[in-house]
N, C-alpha and C positions, 0 to 999 in steps of 0.2 A: 632538212639539212643533212648532208652526209659528213662524216668525219674526214678531216684532210690529214692523211697519214704522212709519216716521215718518208715513206717510199715515193709519194707524189713529189715531195720537195727534191729528194735525191734524183728523180728522173728529170726534173726541170734543171737541176744544177748541172747534170751532165749534157744537157741540150745546147747546141750552138748551130748557127746558120749563117748564110751570107748576109741575111738581114732578119733581125728579131725585134718585134715590137712588144713592149710590156705596158699595159694600161691598168691603173687602179682607180676606182671611183667608189665613193660612199653611196650606198644604196638603201632603200626603205622597204621594211618588211610589210608595211601597210601603206596604202596611197589614197588620197582624195581627188587626185588628178590624172588617174590611169597611168601613174608612173612617169609622167612627163618630166618631172624634175630629174629622175634617174636618167632618162633617156637624153636630156639636155646636157647632163654631166658627161655622159658617154660620147655624145656628138662633139662636144667642145674638145674632148681629148682626142678624138679621131681627126679633128681639124688642126689640132697643134701638131699631131703626129705627121700629118700630110707635109706641113711646113718643114719639119725636121727631115723627113725623107728626101725632100727636095734640096734643102740647104746643106745638110750634113752628110747624106748618103748619096747625094748627087744623082737621085732617081729621076727618070722622066715622068711627066704627068700621066701618061697612059699607063705606065707600069705601076705608078702609085695608085691610081684608081683600081686596077685589077688586084693589087696586094691588099688593100684595105676593104675590098667587096665584102668579105665575110662580116666585118664589123658593121658596115652600113646596112646590110640586110638584116642584122640583128635588131636595128632600131624599128623594124617593121613587124617583129615577132612579139605580139603582146603576151603570149603564153610564157615566153621567157622571163619576162620582167615580173611575172606574178609571183615567182618563187625566190625572191631576193633574200639574202641574209643582210649583213651590215656592210659588207664590202664585196665588190666584184673585182676579181683578178683575171685579166684577159690577156692572152697572148697570141700573137700571129708570128709564126715561125716559118720562113720562106713560104708564105702564103696559105699556111695551114694554121687554123685556130683551135685553141683550147681555153677553158675557163674553169675557175673555181669560185664558189660562193663561200665566204668566210665571215664569222662572228667577230670581226675586228673593227674597232672604231677608226675612222679615217677622217681627218679634219677637211681635206679637200683632195680632189683628183690629182693624178700625176701620170706622166707617160715617160718612156725611155726607149731609145732607138740604138741598137748596137749588134753585136755578134752573138750575145748570149742574153737570157732573161734577166731582169733586174728583180731580185728576189727578197730584198730587206724587208718590205712591208709584210711578208709572210712569217717573219721570225716570231712574233708574239704567239702565233698559233702553235708553233713547234716547242718553245721553250716552257709553255705553261705558266709564264709570268702573269699572275693575277687571273688565270683561267681555271675552271674547276667544273666538275660534273654534279648535277643535281639528279638523283634517281627518286622518282615519285612512285611509292609502293602503293598499289592498288590492285586488289584481287581481280577486278574485272580487266584491267590492263595497265601493266607498268609503263611509265613514260620516262625517257632519258633526256636531260637538257645539258647544253654546254652553256656555261655563263661567265661573265666578267662582272666588274663593278657596274658597267652601264648596260649590258646586254644579257639576254638569255634567249637561246634558240633550242627548239626541239630537235633532237637527232633521230632520223627514221630508224626504226628496228623492224627488220623483216620477220614476220611471224613464222616464215619457214626456217629461220636461222636461230631465233630466240623464242622460248615458250613465254610469250608476253601476257597470257591470260590464264590464271588459275581457274576462274569461273568457266571458261570455254573448255578447258580439259575435263572439269567435273561434268559438264554437260554432255561431252562426248563419250565419257566413261558410262554415264547413265543410260545414253542411248544404245551403246553396244550391249550393255547388260540386259536391256529390254528385248533387243533382238535375239540375243543368245537364249533368253527365257522363253521366246516363242519359237525356238528351233533354228533361228538364223545363225549365221557364222559370225558376222560382224566383220570388223575391219582387219585385214590380215596384218599380222605382227603388232597389233596394238598393245601398248603397255597398260597394265592396270595401276592407276595412280592412288587409289583409295579415295574415299569420299568424306567431304567435311560435315559429317553427321555425327551424333553421339555427343559425348561430353565435350567440354571446353578443351580438356587436355588431348583428347583425341583429334580435335580439329586443328590444334596447334601442331601436333605431330605431322598432320597431312599437309599443312601450309609449309612447315619446315622442309619437308621432303620435296615440295614443289620448288621451294627456294633453292635447294641444293641443285636440281635439275636446271633451273633458270640461270643461276650464277655460273654453272659450267658452260653455258652457251654464250652468256653476256660478257664474261671476264676476258676471253680471248680478244673480243672486239676492243674492250677498253684498254687492254695491254698494248694494242697496236699504236695507241696514242695516250699514254698514261697521264691522268691528271688527278689531283685530289678529288674524292668522291664524297658528297654529303648526301644524306638521306632525308626523305620527307614523307609524311603520311601519318596514319593513325598509329598511336604510341605502341600498340601491342605488336604490330608488325616489325618494328625496328629491331628489337633484340633477336628475333627470329631470323631475320636476314643477316644480322651481324654473326650469328652462329654458323650460318651457311657459307658466308663469303670467305673467300681466299685472296681477295684483291688487296694488294700490299698498300695501296693508297686510300683506303677507306678511313675517313676522318671521324674524329669524336664530334658529338653534338649532331642535332637533327632539328628539322623544321617540323612541328607538330600541328596536325589538324587534318580533318576530313574534308573541309570545304574545297581544297585544291582538286578533288577528285570529280567535282561536279562537272558535267559536260559542258563545254565551251566556257569553262572558268577563265577568268582574268587572272593570269599568272604573275602579275606585277607585284602582288603582295608575297607571293612564293619567293620571287627573285629577290626582294628587299630583305626578307628574313633569312634567306640563304646567304647573301652577301654579308649580312651582320654576323653570321657564324664563321664565314670563311675569311673575312678581312684581317683578323688578328694573325692568321697563318701566313698570309703574304706580307704584312708589315714586318713580321719577324724575318722573313726571308730577305727583304730589303735591308734590314738592320745588319743581318749576317753577312750579306755581300759586301756592305760598306766596311764592316769590321774586318772582313777577310782581306779586302784590298789593302787596307792600312797595314795589317800584319805582314802581308807579302811584300809590300813596298819597303818595309824595314829590312827585309831579307834580300833585297834587290830581285824580287821576283815579280815586280809590277812596273807597267810603263803607262804614262799618261801625257807625256810632253814631247815625245819623239815618234811622230806618225810613220815615217818610213820604217823605223825599227820595228814598230808594233805590226804594221801591215805585213812586212816580210816574215816576221815570226809567226803570224796568223796563217800565212799561205804555206809555210814550211812545217806546220805542225807544232809549233812551240808555244801556242797560247791555249790556256786552259779555259778562260772566261773572258769574253770580249764584251765590253760596255759600249753602246753606240748612243749618242745623244738623240733624242727624238727630234731635235732641230738641227741636226747635222747638214753640212753642205757636201755636194759631190766632191770628192777628190779624184780627178780624172787621171788615167794613166794606163800603163801597161806593165806586165811582169814577164820577163824572159826566163822561162823555167830552165832552159839549158845553161844559162850563165848566171842564174840567181840574181838578175839585175831588175831593179824597180825604177821605172821612169814616171815622172809627174808631167802632166800636160795642163795647160790653161783652160782648155775648152773641149768638148766632145768633137770627135771627128769621124764617128761611125766605126772606127776600128779599136779605139780604146774602150775603157769601162770605168765605172766608179769603183775605185780601189777599196773603199769601205765595204761595199756590197761584195766585192770578191773575197775580202778578208773574212767577212761574216759567213760566206758559204763554206769557205775552206776550214774555219774552226768547226762548223757543224759537221762536215765531212770527216774530220779528224776526231770526232767524239767529244768536242768541247761544248760549251754553252755560250749563247749570244743573247744579250738582253738589250732592249731599247729602253733607254732611261730618260726620265725628266731632266732638262738641263741642269736644274738646280741641285740635282743629286749626282752629277757627274764629278769625279775627282778632278780638281784643278780646273773646272769649267772646260774641260777638253772636249773635242768632237768625238774622240774614241779613246778608251783607256782598256787595259787588259792585265790579267794576271798570268804568269808564265809557268810553263812545266818545269823549267830548268833556267839557270841564270845564263844570260847572253853575254 
């Protein structure tokens, strides 16, 4: 799995077209039926999309078949389905397709037809709400995971970009020394890293030096999509990594044990222990958000019962934090930027959009935060609620 960065979201948010299809389906990382269940979810959404293209966008059948051809061809691509995460986000924009695999739980598939992508399901990946990294420290090869309460997916680290193996570096140095001892030149520009020989203290210094190099390569990647980082591995490596790290979201506590480093290890235990450490952090965040909303409501800086006011404020940059119910219904409509006019519609017509989605995208674009919230935790049981940057 590759990290979904903010710039991916920003590019999608800027995208529009004559006809844009957004499809989201839950997917399986492992399958006993050759991923037939995932393909069926996707095929069902394509069929529902066909119906909307015909009835909402008034597209002819021949044009629909051509438009959705990339999606139907994907059903025959077995290799594509082998590399699933937990959710597939798939877009067709004026006939051109793009997709993302994300570690987001999705109860059921959904689709959307309009002039711009529907992006609200991506929000959990961007806000980091309940999401965190687990870095498994292993001198043979470090491994990075992105996790939630229910999922944990490994993130691919390119050995050309990140020094993922202390052992490999040591072996390379020894080979170069051997060549030089025999009169060979060795690899041009190679850096001497030092060897993990001698006393325990000397070994620790050598490993610390490696962690300094490795973190200098890894942390710019993490900072593109910053999340809390929890460590795992044998105990003596943890303080060495902490000494080398400059990552601002490195959290206290770690998962101890060498059993996770075994080849083909089942990482369910690692995931369970990591969540046990991370859960209090996220529970505190939820509590803090609730208290912050209550405080700002007392200062006339929160809205929960006036959707038009809140959506307009979101679009125009007045909302600091937007809360959206996980069970929200679409609020269809349009926003006239020239006249600052918001209009609501009863149904989709191919030209309007879900105004909750539009509000969420604009809050993100303006540097605010958006959270998908369980209905029982929404202020006043609202579909959407938000705190303001200034009194309206």
